[in-house]
Gaussian input, Z-matrix of N, CA and C with variables (Angstrom, degrees):
# hf/3-21g

backbone

0 1
 N
 C     1     B1
 C     2     B2     1     A1
 N     3     B3     2     A2     1     D1
 C     4     B4     3     A3     2     D2
 C     5     B5     4     A4     3     D3
 N     6     B6     5     A5     4     D4
 C     7     B7     6     A6     5     D5
 C     8     B8     7     A7     6     D6
 N     9     B9     8     A8     7     D7
 C    10    B10     9     A9     8     D8
 C    11    B11    10    A10     9     D9
 N    12    B12    11    A11    10    D10
 C    13    B13    12    A12    11    D11
 C    14    B14    13    A13    12    D12
 N    15    B15    14    A14    13    D13
 C    16    B16    15    A15    14    D14
 C    17    B17    16    A16    15    D15
 N    18    B18    17    A17    16    D16
 C    19    B19    18    A18    17    D17
 C    20    B20    19    A19    18    D18
 N    21    B21    20    A20    19    D19
 C    22    B22    21    A21    20    D20
 C    23    B23    22    A22    21    D21
 N    24    B24    23    A23    22    D22
 C    25    B25    24    A24    23    D23
 C    26    B26    25    A25    24    D24
 N    27    B27    26    A26    25    D25
 C    28    B28    27    A27    26    D26
 C    29    B29    28    A28    27    D27
 N    30    B30    29    A29    28    D28
 C    31    B31    30    A30    29    D29
 C    32    B32    31    A31    30    D30
 N    33    B33    32    A32    31    D31
 C    34    B34    33    A33    32    D32
 C    35    B35    34    A34    33    D33
 N    36    B36    35    A35    34    D34
 C    37    B37    36    A36    35    D35
 C    38    B38    37    A37    36    D36
 N    39    B39    38    A38    37    D37
 C    40    B40    39    A39    38    D38
 C    41    B41    40    A40    39    D39
 N    42    B42    41    A41    40    D40
 C    43    B43    42    A42    41    D41
 C    44    B44    43    A43    42    D42
 N    45    B45    44    A44    43    D43
 C    46    B46    45    A45    44    D44
 C    47    B47    46    A46    45    D45
 N    48    B48    47    A47    46    D46
 C    49    B49    48    A48    47    D47
 C    50    B50    49    A49    48    D48
 N    51    B51    50    A50    49    D49
 C    52    B52    51    A51    50    D50
 C    53    B53    52    A52    51    D51
 N    54    B54    53    A53    52    D52
 C    55    B55    54    A54    53    D53
 C    56    B56    55    A55    54    D54
 N    57    B57    56    A56    55    D55
 C    58    B58    57    A57    56    D56
 C    59    B59    58    A58    57    D57
 N    60    B60    59    A59    58    D58
 C    61    B61    60    A60    59    D59
 C    62    B62    61    A61    60    D60
 N    63    B63    62    A62    61    D61
 C    64    B64    63    A63    62    D62
 C    65    B65    64    A64    63    D63
 N    66    B66    65    A65    64    D64
 C    67    B67    66    A66    65    D65
 C    68    B68    67    A67    66    D66
 N    69    B69    68    A68    67    D67
 C    70    B70    69    A69    68    D68
 C    71    B71    70    A70    69    D69
 N    72    B72    71    A71    70    D70
 C    73    B73    72    A72    71    D71
 C    74    B74    73    A73    72    D72
 N    75    B75    74    A74    73    D73
 C    76    B76    75    A75    74    D74
 C    77    B77    76    A76    75    D75
 N    78    B78    77    A77    76    D76
 C    79    B79    78    A78    77    D77
 C    80    B80    79    A79    78    D78
 N    81    B81    80    A80    79    D79
 C    82    B82    81    A81    80    D80
 C    83    B83    82    A82    81    D81
 N    84    B84    83    A83    82    D82
 C    85    B85    84    A84    83    D83
 C    86    B86    85    A85    84    D84
 N    87    B87    86    A86    85    D85
 C    88    B88    87    A87    86    D86
 C    89    B89    88    A88    87    D87
 N    90    B90    89    A89    88    D88
 C    91    B91    90    A90    89    D89
 C    92    B92    91    A91    90    D90
 N    93    B93    92    A92    91    D91
 C    94    B94    93    A93    92    D92
 C    95    B95    94    A94    93    D93
 N    96    B96    95    A95    94    D94
 C    97    B97    96    A96    95    D95
 C    98    B98    97    A97    96    D96
 N    99    B99    98    A98    97    D97
 C   100   B100    99    A99    98    D98
 C   101   B101   100   A100    99    D99
 N   102   B102   101   A101   100   D100
 C   103   B103   102   A102   101   D101
 C   104   B104   103   A103   102   D102
 N   105   B105   104   A104   103   D103
 C   106   B106   105   A105   104   D104
 C   107   B107   106   A106   105   D105
 N   108   B108   107   A107   106   D106
 C   109   B109   108   A108   107   D107
 C   110   B110   109   A109   108   D108
 N   111   B111   110   A110   109   D109
 C   112   B112   111   A111   110   D110
 C   113   B113   112   A112   111   D111
 N   114   B114   113   A113   112   D112
 C   115   B115   114   A114   113   D113
 C   116   B116   115   A115   114   D114
 N   117   B117   116   A116   115   D115
 C   118   B118   117   A117   116   D116
 C   119   B119   118   A118   117   D117
 N   120   B120   119   A119   118   D118
 C   121   B121   120   A120   119   D119
 C   122   B122   121   A121   120   D120
 N   123   B123   122   A122   121   D121
 C   124   B124   123   A123   122   D122
 C   125   B125   124   A124   123   D123
 N   126   B126   125   A125   124   D124
 C   127   B127   126   A126   125   D125
 C   128   B128   127   A127   126   D126
 N   129   B129   128   A128   127   D127
 C   130   B130   129   A129   128   D128
 C   131   B131   130   A130   129   D129
 N   132   B132   131   A131   130   D130
 C   133   B133   132   A132   131   D131
 C   134   B134   133   A133   132   D132
 N   135   B135   134   A134   133   D133
 C   136   B136   135   A135   134   D134
 C   137   B137   136   A136   135   D135
 N   138   B138   137   A137   136   D136
 C   139   B139   138   A138   137   D137
 C   140   B140   139   A139   138   D138
 N   141   B141   140   A140   139   D139
 C   142   B142   141   A141   140   D140
 C   143   B143   142   A142   141   D141
 N   144   B144   143   A143   142   D142
 C   145   B145   144   A144   143   D143
 C   146   B146   145   A145   144   D144
 N   147   B147   146   A146   145   D145
 C   148   B148   147   A147   146   D146
 C   149   B149   148   A148   147   D147
 N   150   B150   149   A149   148   D148
 C   151   B151   150   A150   149   D149
 C   152   B152   151   A151   150   D150
 N   153   B153   152   A152   151   D151
 C   154   B154   153   A153   152   D152
 C   155   B155   154   A154   153   D153
 N   156   B156   155   A155   154   D154
 C   157   B157   156   A156   155   D155
 C   158   B158   157   A157   156   D156
 N   159   B159   158   A158   157   D157
 C   160   B160   159   A159   158   D158
 C   161   B161   160   A160   159   D159
 N   162   B162   161   A161   160   D160
 C   163   B163   162   A162   161   D161
 C   164   B164   163   A163   162   D162
 N   165   B165   164   A164   163   D163
 C   166   B166   165   A165   164   D164
 C   167   B167   166   A166   165   D165
 N   168   B168   167   A167   166   D166
 C   169   B169   168   A168   167   D167
 C   170   B170   169   A169   168   D168
 N   171   B171   170   A170   169   D169
 C   172   B172   171   A171   170   D170
 C   173   B173   172   A172   171   D171
 N   174   B174   173   A173   172   D172
 C   175   B175   174   A174   173   D173
 C   176   B176   175   A175   174   D174
 N   177   B177   176   A176   175   D175
 C   178   B178   177   A177   176   D176
 C   179   B179   178   A178   177   D177
 N   180   B180   179   A179   178   D178
 C   181   B181   180   A180   179   D179
 C   182   B182   181   A181   180   D180
 N   183   B183   182   A182   181   D181
 C   184   B184   183   A183   182   D182
 C   185   B185   184   A184   183   D183
 N   186   B186   185   A185   184   D184
 C   187   B187   186   A186   185   D185
 C   188   B188   187   A187   186   D186
 N   189   B189   188   A188   187   D187
 C   190   B190   189   A189   188   D188
 C   191   B191   190   A190   189   D189
 N   192   B192   191   A191   190   D190
 C   193   B193   192   A192   191   D191
 C   194   B194   193   A193   192   D192
 N   195   B195   194   A194   193   D193
 C   196   B196   195   A195   194   D194
 C   197   B197   196   A196   195   D195

   B1=1.3898
   B2=1.5193
   B3=1.3883
   B4=1.4269
   B5=1.5816
   B6=1.2547
   B7=1.5418
   B8=1.5913
   B9=1.3363
   B10=1.4343
   B11=1.4661
   B12=1.3123
   B13=1.5290
   B14=1.5542
   B15=1.3149
   B16=1.4255
   B17=1.5714
   B18=1.3802
   B19=1.3830
   B20=1.6374
   B21=1.2823
   B22=1.5226
   B23=1.6054
   B24=1.2055
   B25=1.4944
   B26=1.5444
   B27=1.2997
   B28=1.4195
   B29=1.4677
   B30=1.4176
   B31=1.4294
   B32=1.5292
   B33=1.3256
   B34=1.3985
   B35=1.4986
   B36=1.4080
   B37=1.4977
   B38=1.5375
   B39=1.2608
   B40=1.5167
   B41=1.4949
   B42=1.3027
   B43=1.4913
   B44=1.5730
   B45=1.2320
   B46=1.5211
   B47=1.4946
   B48=1.3307
   B49=1.3645
   B50=1.4745
   B51=1.4331
   B52=1.3976
   B53=1.5702
   B54=1.3257
   B55=1.4551
   B56=1.5249
   B57=1.2857
   B58=1.5706
   B59=1.5058
   B60=1.3262
   B61=1.4942
   B62=1.4922
   B63=1.3183
   B64=1.4853
   B65=1.5175
   B66=1.2796
   B67=1.5812
   B68=1.4524
   B69=1.3948
   B70=1.3533
   B71=1.5603
   B72=1.3446
   B73=1.3835
   B74=1.5629
   B75=1.4002
   B76=1.3519
   B77=1.5148
   B78=1.2547
   B79=1.4420
   B80=1.5392
   B81=1.2980
   B82=1.5107
   B83=1.4363
   B84=1.3386
   B85=1.4596
   B86=1.5111
   B87=1.4029
   B88=1.3708
   B89=1.6235
   B90=1.3428
   B91=1.5668
   B92=1.5006
   B93=1.4631
   B94=1.3785
   B95=1.5673
   B96=1.3648
   B97=1.4800
   B98=1.4610
   B99=1.3642
   B100=1.4012
   B101=1.4889
   B102=1.3938
   B103=1.4959
   B104=1.4494
   B105=1.3786
   B106=1.5359
   B107=1.5208
   B108=1.3544
   B109=1.4860
   B110=1.4954
   B111=1.2252
   B112=1.5003
   B113=1.4739
   B114=1.4009
   B115=1.3355
   B116=1.5624
   B117=1.3136
   B118=1.4417
   B119=1.5141
   B120=1.3724
   B121=1.5197
   B122=1.5347
   B123=1.3376
   B124=1.4547
   B125=1.6205
   B126=1.3179
   B127=1.4758
   B128=1.5641
   B129=1.3901
   B130=1.3809
   B131=1.5935
   B132=1.3481
   B133=1.3831
   B134=1.5770
   B135=1.2588
   B136=1.5222
   B137=1.5716
   B138=1.2483
   B139=1.5263
   B140=1.5464
   B141=1.2966
   B142=1.4412
   B143=1.4724
   B144=1.3801
   B145=1.4357
   B146=1.5103
   B147=1.2732
   B148=1.4343
   B149=1.5245
   B150=1.3053
   B151=1.5003
   B152=1.5749
   B153=1.3202
   B154=1.4615
   B155=1.5200
   B156=1.3893
   B157=1.4247
   B158=1.5188
   B159=1.3053
   B160=1.4287
   B161=1.4711
   B162=1.3162
   B163=1.5198
   B164=1.5346
   B165=1.4491
   B166=1.5027
   B167=1.5180
   B168=1.3356
   B169=1.4680
   B170=1.5152
   B171=1.3613
   B172=1.5405
   B173=1.3879
   B174=1.3162
   B175=1.3785
   B176=1.5698
   B177=1.3715
   B178=1.4358
   B179=1.6113
   B180=1.2974
   B181=1.4374
   B182=1.4207
   B183=1.3557
   B184=1.4966
   B185=1.4858
   B186=1.3116
   B187=1.4242
   B188=1.5702
   B189=1.2856
   B190=1.4960
   B191=1.6194
   B192=1.3339
   B193=1.4028
   B194=1.6037
   B195=1.2480
   B196=1.4071
   B197=1.5814
   A1=113.24
   A2=115.84
   A3=117.12
   A4=110.71
   A5=111.61
   A6=119.88
   A7=105.40
   A8=115.83
   A9=120.26
   A10=109.04
   A11=114.62
   A12=117.76
   A13=107.39
   A14=115.53
   A15=122.81
   A16=107.71
   A17=115.85
   A18=119.86
   A19=103.03
   A20=115.75
   A21=122.04
   A22=105.65
   A23=119.96
   A24=116.29
   A25=108.12
   A26=115.03
   A27=120.23
   A28=115.41
   A29=116.08
   A30=128.58
   A31=111.27
   A32=115.63
   A33=118.54
   A34=115.58
   A35=116.70
   A36=120.42
   A37=113.13
   A38=117.06
   A39=121.08
   A40=108.81
   A41=117.20
   A42=123.02
   A43=109.03
   A44=117.67
   A45=122.32
   A46=108.32
   A47=119.10
   A48=124.20
   A49=113.29
   A50=116.86
   A51=115.45
   A52=115.71
   A53=115.75
   A54=119.11
   A55=108.85
   A56=116.73
   A57=118.85
   A58=114.71
   A59=114.76
   A60=123.32
   A61=112.46
   A62=117.03
   A63=118.55
   A64=110.99
   A65=114.68
   A66=119.22
   A67=106.67
   A68=117.47
   A69=124.00
   A70=109.70
   A71=118.36
   A72=118.10
   A73=110.77
   A74=115.98
   A75=122.54
   A76=113.60
   A77=115.06
   A78=116.32
   A79=110.12
   A80=121.92
   A81=122.84
   A82=114.41
   A83=120.76
   A84=122.72
   A85=111.64
   A86=119.81
   A87=121.60
   A88=106.78
   A89=114.35
   A90=116.87
   A91=103.13
   A92=109.55
   A93=124.63
   A94=113.54
   A95=111.78
   A96=120.23
   A97=111.88
   A98=120.53
   A99=118.35
   A100=113.67
   A101=115.92
   A102=118.82
   A103=113.32
   A104=116.37
   A105=118.13
   A106=105.15
   A107=110.72
   A108=117.35
   A109=114.15
   A110=122.35
   A111=125.46
   A112=109.89
   A113=118.33
   A114=124.30
   A115=115.88
   A116=109.80
   A117=122.96
   A118=109.65
   A119=114.98
   A120=122.36
   A121=104.48
   A122=116.09
   A123=116.40
   A124=111.74
   A125=114.62
   A126=124.52
   A127=110.60
   A128=117.90
   A129=117.73
   A130=115.44
   A131=114.15
   A132=122.41
   A133=111.18
   A134=115.21
   A135=119.43
   A136=112.17
   A137=112.99
   A138=119.74
   A139=110.61
   A140=117.28
   A141=121.69
   A142=106.70
   A143=117.80
   A144=125.61
   A145=106.71
   A146=114.58
   A147=124.54
   A148=106.11
   A149=113.07
   A150=118.94
   A151=109.94
   A152=117.34
   A153=120.15
   A154=112.40
   A155=116.55
   A156=117.91
   A157=113.90
   A158=116.45
   A159=124.37
   A160=116.42
   A161=113.96
   A162=122.12
   A163=110.17
   A164=113.40
   A165=110.52
   A166=116.20
   A167=112.77
   A168=115.09
   A169=115.04
   A170=108.20
   A171=114.07
   A172=112.43
   A173=123.48
   A174=127.52
   A175=112.81
   A176=110.15
   A177=117.92
   A178=109.87
   A179=115.62
   A180=122.99
   A181=115.26
   A182=117.27
   A183=123.45
   A184=112.58
   A185=120.38
   A186=121.09
   A187=114.55
   A188=117.84
   A189=116.97
   A190=112.65
   A191=115.05
   A192=120.75
   A193=108.65
   A194=122.61
   A195=125.31
   A196=109.81
   D1=146.70
   D2=-176.54
   D3=-82.69
   D4=167.76
   D5=-178.34
   D6=-79.32
   D7=142.45
   D8=171.38
   D9=-87.34
   D10=146.42
   D11=-175.25
   D12=-98.27
   D13=138.05
   D14=179.14
   D15=-89.81
   D16=135.65
   D17=179.43
   D18=-76.98
   D19=111.68
   D20=-171.85
   D21=-71.81
   D22=-30.41
   D23=-175.60
   D24=-72.06
   D25=-39.84
   D26=176.10
   D27=-65.86
   D28=-36.31
   D29=175.87
   D30=-59.19
   D31=-39.87
   D32=-176.14
   D33=-84.28
   D34=-21.67
   D35=-176.60
   D36=-95.39
   D37=-14.45
   D38=-171.48
   D39=-124.06
   D40=148.44
   D41=179.95
   D42=-130.63
   D43=139.13
   D44=179.05
   D45=-91.44
   D46=133.42
   D47=170.51
   D48=-84.06
   D49=174.26
   D50=177.65
   D51=-72.51
   D52=-13.49
   D53=177.66
   D54=-98.73
   D55=21.51
   D56=178.47
   D57=61.22
   D58=38.83
   D59=169.75
   D60=-108.60
   D61=146.42
   D62=178.13
   D63=-94.84
   D64=135.49
   D65=173.91
   D66=-104.55
   D67=151.34
   D68=179.46
   D69=-144.26
   D70=153.30
   D71=171.52
   D72=-94.31
   D73=159.11
   D74=-179.05
   D75=-78.29
   D76=147.35
   D77=178.77
   D78=-93.49
   D79=163.20
   D80=179.90
   D81=93.39
   D82=23.71
   D83=-177.12
   D84=-122.32
   D85=15.30
   D86=-163.66
   D87=-103.65
   D88=-38.53
   D89=178.68
   D90=-150.78
   D91=177.97
   D92=-175.31
   D93=51.05
   D94=49.39
   D95=-178.98
   D96=-87.09
   D97=-13.33
   D98=-174.77
   D99=-63.98
   D100=-37.40
   D101=-175.68
   D102=-89.25
   D103=-0.13
   D104=178.56
   D105=-93.21
   D106=143.89
   D107=-179.02
   D108=-70.70
   D109=162.36
   D110=179.25
   D111=-63.09
   D112=-40.73
   D113=176.89
   D114=-54.05
   D115=-48.02
   D116=-178.86
   D117=-61.51
   D118=-51.28
   D119=-178.37
   D120=-57.98
   D121=-48.39
   D122=-173.49
   D123=-61.94
   D124=-37.40
   D125=175.59
   D126=-63.03
   D127=-35.16
   D128=-179.27
   D129=-79.42
   D130=-9.33
   D131=176.75
   D132=-68.30
   D133=-33.91
   D134=-171.68
   D135=-69.53
   D136=153.01
   D137=172.61
   D138=-91.40
   D139=140.47
   D140=-175.44
   D141=-117.01
   D142=167.00
   D143=171.75
   D144=-96.48
   D145=146.23
   D146=174.83
   D147=-75.43
   D148=139.26
   D149=179.72
   D150=-58.35
   D151=143.20
   D152=-175.72
   D153=-67.23
   D154=-24.27
   D155=176.55
   D156=-73.71
   D157=-25.05
   D158=176.21
   D159=-84.80
   D160=-18.69
   D161=-172.11
   D162=-56.25
   D163=-44.60
   D164=-172.76
   D165=-67.78
   D166=-21.47
   D167=175.05
   D168=-67.36
   D169=-41.36
   D170=174.69
   D171=-66.30
   D172=-41.37
   D173=-172.08
   D174=-62.98
   D175=-34.19
   D176=179.42
   D177=-64.79
   D178=-31.29
   D179=176.22
   D180=-75.72
   D181=-21.92
   D182=-179.77
   D183=-115.61
   D184=75.12
   D185=-174.13
   D186=-69.90
   D187=-20.96
   D188=-176.09
   D189=-116.47
   D190=26.34
   D191=-174.73
   D192=-67.64
   D193=-29.76
   D194=-171.41
   D195=-79.92

């Protein structure tokens, strides 16, 4: 059987926790920060969990993540 290819862009952007949950960074923190409030920028710093309904789509692209 042939090797499955890992989606490298997803592999770089997401991280798997020990409880098999996916972590992601928020978007919107790279530029145009002057007009965003301090509270909003602080909120964007945090890492979030990927929704469980979307998790299966990502896991199909990451066959060797475990």
